[in-house]
N, C-alpha and C positions, 0 to 999 in steps of 0.2 A: 574506517573504510565502509562505505555503503554497499550493501549487497542487494541484488535484485535478480529478476528472472531473465534479464537480457532481451526483453522485447518492449516495444513502445506501447504505452496506454495513455489515452487522453484523460484529462481530469474529469471531463463530462462522463466518461465510462467508469472511472475509478470511484467517484463520489457515490453514485447509487449502489455500487457493489459494497463499499464499506458501510453505507447506511443499512443495507439489507443484512449484512453479517452482524451488525450491532443491534439489529431489531429496532432501528429508528423508524418511527411511524409518522414523524412530522413531515412538513413540506420542505423540499429542497428549493431554495430560492436563489436564482442566479441574478446578480445585479449588474446589468449592462452598463451602468454609469461608472462602474469601477474599472480600473485598469485590468487588462486581461491577465497579467502576470504570466505564469508559465502554463501554456495550454496543454502540455503533455509531459510525460516523464519517460525516460529510458535510461536505465543504469547499464553501463558497459561492464560486463562481468569478466572480461578477458584478463584483467589484472589479478582478480581473485583466483582465477584458474592458474595463471602463470605463477603467482607468488605462493599460493597456499594449496593448490590442487583442488580448490573448492568449485563445485558446480551445483546449481539448484537441483535437488532430488525430488521435490514435491511440486505439484502444480501451484501456480500463483494464488488462486482462490483458496486452496486448502491451507497454504501458508498464512494468508490473511485470517482465515477462520481460526487457526491455531493461535495466532497472535492476539486476536480478540478474546479468545477463551482464556489465555494466560493473563491478559490484562484484567478481565473480570474476576478471576480467581485471586489476583494479587493486588487488587485496587486499594485495599486498606493498608498495604505495606509500602506503597509508592509515595514518597514525600511530595 
């Protein structure tokens, strides 16, 4: 089951946020010749609430920051 914050975010807004949290200093290049793919994301969290009683307790950006920190700390153990 995918879990999320239950709000819509565009890929154009998400990419720079993830880049900033990862301290990426390169250039983000959008290639308009490629298919658009999925322009935005929104996970419906109602099933998680109904099935597990789960609801996001921390803000989206803080959760991303914690995920990046976990990845950085565990990078060597991830196959």
